N, C-alpha and C positions, 0 to 999 in steps of 0.2 A: 944755652947754646955754646957749643965748643968754639973756641977762637979759630980753630982750623976749619970749621964748617960755616963759612960765610955765604954759602949758596942761597939760603933762604933770605938772607938779609938783602941781597942784591936782585931779588926777583923783579921782573918787569911789572908795571901796573901803576895805576894812579889811585891814591886814597879816595874814598867816596865822600868828598867834601860836600857836594850838593845834597847827599843823603843826610849828612849831619845837620846842615842848615835847615832842611825840610823837617827833620825830626824836632829840632829846637822850635821852629815856627809852630808845628802841630801841638807841641806841649804848651807853648804860650797860649795858643788859641783855646785849648781845653781848660787851662787854668783860669783864663778870663771868663769862660762860661760858668765855671764853678763845678766842681766834681759832684756836689750835692744835687745841683740842677740836672746834671747829666744822668745821675743815678735815678732821680725822680722820673725823668722823661723815659728812661729805659724801662722802669717798672710799669709806667702807663702803657707803653707800646706792647710789652709782654702780656699784660692783662687784657688789652684789646685783642691781641692775636688769640689768646687762649679762649676768650669768650666767643669770638667769631668762629673759631674752629669747632668749639663745643656746640654752637648753634647749628652749624652745618652738619656735624656728625649726628646730632639729635634728630635733625630733619631726615637724614638718610635712614637712620635706624627706625624712625617712625614710619617712613614710606615702605621700607622692606617688611616691617612687622604687619602692615595692613594691606599688603598686596599679595596676590597669588602669582607666582612666576612659574611658567612651564618651559620646558626645553623644546617643546615643539611638536 
C-alpha cells in the first residue's frame, strides 16, 4: 500500500468478530467430536445413501423391464 493511498485503510465497516468467535467455537466442537469419528459417520451415511438409492433404481429398472407401456 502506498503511503499516499490511505483510502482503503479508512474504509467504513466493522470487522466480523462474531464470525471469528463462531468459527473458533465450531472448530472446538469438531475437534471434541474427533475427526476420525466424523469421518466414520460420514462414510456410514454415504454408504447408506448409495445402498438406498441403488435399491430404488433397481426397483424402477425391474418395474420398467417387466411392464409394457403404451402411449395410448
